[in-house]
Residue, then its C-alpha position, 0 to 999 in steps of 0.5 A: x891334575x885331572x881336568x873335569x869330566x865334560x858329564x860333571x860340568x853338564x851337570x854343574x851348568x844345569x844348576x848354575x845361572x848367568x848372573x849367579x853369585x857363587x863363593x868358591x877356591x881357587x884350584x889351579x892357576x894357569x897363564x891365561x886364568x884360574x880354575x875355581x871349584x865351589x859346592x855349585x861345581x867348577x868354572x874358569x876366570x879367564x885373565x881378563x875377568x880377574x882385574x880392571x888393572x894390567x896384570x902379568x900372572x893371575x898368581x899376581x892376584x890370587x893363590x891356590x886354595x883362596x876363597x873367592x866370590x865369583x860372578x857366573x858370566x857364561x854357561x859355555x854349554x857349547x863348549x867341550x869341556x862346558x866349564x862356566x866362564x866366571x868374573x871375579x866379583x871384585x873386578x865387577x864391583x870395581x868396574x861400577x865403582x869407577x864408572x860411578x866415581x867418574x860421573x860416567x852415564x848414559x848421554x854424558x859426553x867424554x873424551x877417549x882413546x881409540x884402542x882397535x879398529x875392527x872393519x865389522x864391528x866398529x872402534x873399541x875406545x878406552x874411557x880409562x884403564x879397564x873401562x873400554x866401549x864400542x863405538x859401533x859401525x852403524x853409528x858412524x857418520x858417513x866417512x868417519x870410520x876411515x879417518x880413525x886410527x888407533x891412539x887417536x883421541x876423539x869425543x864420544x856420547x855415552x849411549x848405553x852402559x850395561x852393568x851386568x855385562x860391563x859393556x858401554x855403547x859409545x857414539x861419535 
């Protein structure tokens, strides 16, 4: 199967906007994601944007020619293929539902598990499966960063929830 031409994708990117919802069909499934085609053009859903839950392969969730609703999350205008990145709308809706269901809101205190420590960014923490946030290094009390380790449980305050981009900022 041919890859979309960079010129066609550049034209597609000009008509799309981040946050736009589209209906398309699954064109091709590969190990790390799904290619989608719609009247507005083509795009790619990375595996991480298909579901909140763990999945081995995209074909566990979708099949070729399935009709899906997606949200444009990045136009990728600087990539050579210029293929927009998409998120399965059901994943976006599920993320919001879980946030609401658990009562997570800005200012609430909750226990998280540290999943990854990044020297320059801070610590990524999981509130629950599929819901993660970042404790930015600049918000750490002095010497607290050095004492953190992966799999450690800590109490945090949710400082910001960005529903559109599915990002949560946390403070120790």
